[in-house]
N, C-alpha and C positions, 0 to 999 in steps of 0.2 A: 319248367313250366312253359306253357305256350303263349304267354302274354306278349312276348316280343313278336312272335309271328303274327298274332292277332292284330297287333298295332299296325302292321303293314297292310291290313285288309280293311279294317273299320276306321272310318273318319273320326278324328279327334279322340281316339281310344286312349283312355287314361286310367291307370290302376290307382284306385283310391284307398284300398286296403290291401297291403302286401300279403302274400301267401302265408297262411298260418296253419301249422299242422294240428291235427286232432285225431283221436282214436275212434274207430267205428268198426264193429265186428272184428276187433283185434287187428285192424289194418290201419296204417297211417294214411289219412287223407289230407290233402292240402286245399284250402279254401281261400279264394281272393275275390275282391269286389272291384269292379271297374265301371266306367260309363263310356258311351260313344254316341255319335250322331248317326241316325238312320235316315236315309233319303229314299223316296220311292215316287214313281210317277203319279200315283194316286193320292199322295200327300201334298197339300198346298205349301207346307213348311217342313223343314227338317225337324226331326223329333229326337230329343234326348232319351236315351235308353240306359237303364241300369242292368248290369250283368253280375251274376254270382256264378263262379266257376268252382266245381269240386273235381279234384283229380286224385287218382290213386294208382299204384302199381301192385298187382296181385297175381300170383302164379304166372308170371311172365306176360301178363296183359295189362295194358293201360286202360283205366276207366276214366271217362271224361264226361261230366254232367254239367250242362250250361243252362242257366235260368235267366231269361230276359224279361224285363218288365219296364213299364214307362209310367212313372209318377206324373209326368206332364200330361199324359192322356188319361190319368186316373185308372190305369190298368195295372194293378198291383196284385201280387200273390204271395205275400209274406207267410201267411198261415199254411198255404199249400206247399210252399218250399220247406217250411219247418217240418211238416208231416212227412213229406217225401224223404227228406234227409234222415229223419228218425226211422224210416222204414227200410233203409238200405241194409241188406244182408249179403255179404259175399262169402261163399264157402269154398 
């Protein structure tokens, strides 16, 4: 998993839900949840961001889907994430 590498890039990166395997399109995916602090010149304060990461190895290729949202900014997309996840089809 890339959580270790990501922790070197994103401030206060913390995995809050360890990778958990599940089957989708007969392929094993791994999903984990984390949060980190996002800083930008246009923001007056650092912002806590939630991350859900999906990863899979299929036909010699790695697939990596990352979903970022911020409850602190009331910018969430749980329903959109669920719909996207259910729509994945790898052949």
